[in-house]
C-alpha positions as CSV (number, residue, x, y, z in Angstrom):
1,X,-54.1,170.4,-59.5
2,X,-55.1,171.3,-63.1
3,X,-58.3,169.3,-62.7
4,X,-59.1,170.9,-59.3
5,X,-58.6,174.3,-60.9
6,X,-61.0,173.5,-63.7
7,X,-63.6,172.0,-61.4
8,X,-63.3,174.9,-59.0
9,X,-64.3,177.5,-61.5
10,X,-67.8,178.9,-61.0
11,X,-70.5,176.8,-62.6
12,X,-68.2,174.1,-63.9
13,X,-69.5,171.4,-61.6
14,X,-73.1,172.4,-62.2
15,X,-72.7,172.1,-66.0
16,X,-71.1,168.6,-65.6
17,X,-73.9,167.6,-63.2
18,X,-76.6,168.7,-65.6
19,X,-75.0,166.6,-68.4
20,X,-74.8,163.4,-66.3
21,X,-78.2,162.1,-67.6
22,X,-77.5,162.8,-71.3
23,X,-76.9,165.5,-73.8
24,X,-78.5,169.0,-73.7
25,X,-78.5,172.0,-76.0
26,X,-77.0,175.3,-75.0
27,X,-80.5,176.7,-74.3
28,X,-81.5,173.7,-72.2
29,X,-78.3,173.9,-70.1
30,X,-78.8,177.6,-69.6
31,X,-82.4,177.0,-68.4
32,X,-81.2,174.2,-66.0
33,X,-78.5,176.4,-64.5
34,X,-80.8,179.3,-63.5
35,X,-78.7,182.5,-63.3
36,X,-75.9,181.4,-65.5
37,X,-75.0,184.0,-68.1
38,X,-74.6,182.9,-71.8
39,X,-71.0,184.2,-71.8
40,X,-70.0,182.2,-68.7
41,X,-71.8,179.0,-70.0
42,X,-69.9,179.4,-73.3
43,X,-66.6,179.8,-71.5
44,X,-67.2,176.7,-69.3
45,X,-68.3,174.6,-72.2
46,X,-65.2,175.6,-74.2
47,X,-62.9,174.8,-71.2
48,X,-64.7,171.4,-70.7
49,X,-64.4,170.6,-74.4
50,X,-60.7,171.5,-74.3
51,X,-60.2,169.2,-71.3
52,X,-61.9,166.4,-73.2
53,X,-64.8,166.1,-70.7
54,X,-67.5,167.4,-72.9
55,X,-68.2,167.1,-76.7
56,X,-70.6,168.8,-79.0
57,X,-72.6,166.9,-81.6
58,X,-74.8,168.8,-84.1
59,X,-78.4,168.2,-83.5
60,X,-77.8,166.6,-80.1
61,X,-76.1,169.4,-78.1
62,X,-73.4,169.0,-75.5
63,X,-72.8,165.7,-73.8
64,X,-70.2,164.1,-71.6
65,X,-67.3,162.2,-73.3
66,X,-66.3,158.8,-71.9
67,X,-63.8,160.5,-69.7
68,X,-66.5,163.0,-68.6
69,X,-68.8,160.2,-67.7
70,X,-66.1,158.6,-65.7
71,X,-65.6,161.8,-63.8
72,X,-69.4,162.1,-63.4
73,X,-69.4,158.7,-61.6
74,X,-66.9,160.1,-59.1
75,X,-69.0,163.3,-58.7
76,X,-72.0,161.1,-57.8
77,X,-70.0,159.4,-55.1
78,X,-68.7,162.7,-53.9
79,X,-72.3,164.0,-53.7
80,X,-73.4,161.0,-51.6
81,X,-70.5,161.6,-49.3
82,X,-71.4,165.3,-49.0
83,X,-75.0,164.4,-48.1
84,X,-73.8,162.1,-45.3
85,X,-71.4,164.8,-44.1
86,X,-74.1,167.5,-44.1
87,X,-76.4,165.2,-42.1
88,X,-73.8,165.0,-39.4
């Protein structure tokens, strides 16, 4: 339930989705997430770091940890399922 609470917060899944292909700086993430405010992005990144799903490396930006990448694989599968569901 804790994971579902975290993932259910506004913009959390989008941030994880945007990091699936590699690290991004704060500014890059904000640009990719359209209307996301800096304060909300900061809060989501802090929560994801505390959960061990995202890490920050100086000069590289934010990226998924091994556990975050593992979750990302599940999100890709869920996305494929959702596309099939939407088509029906």
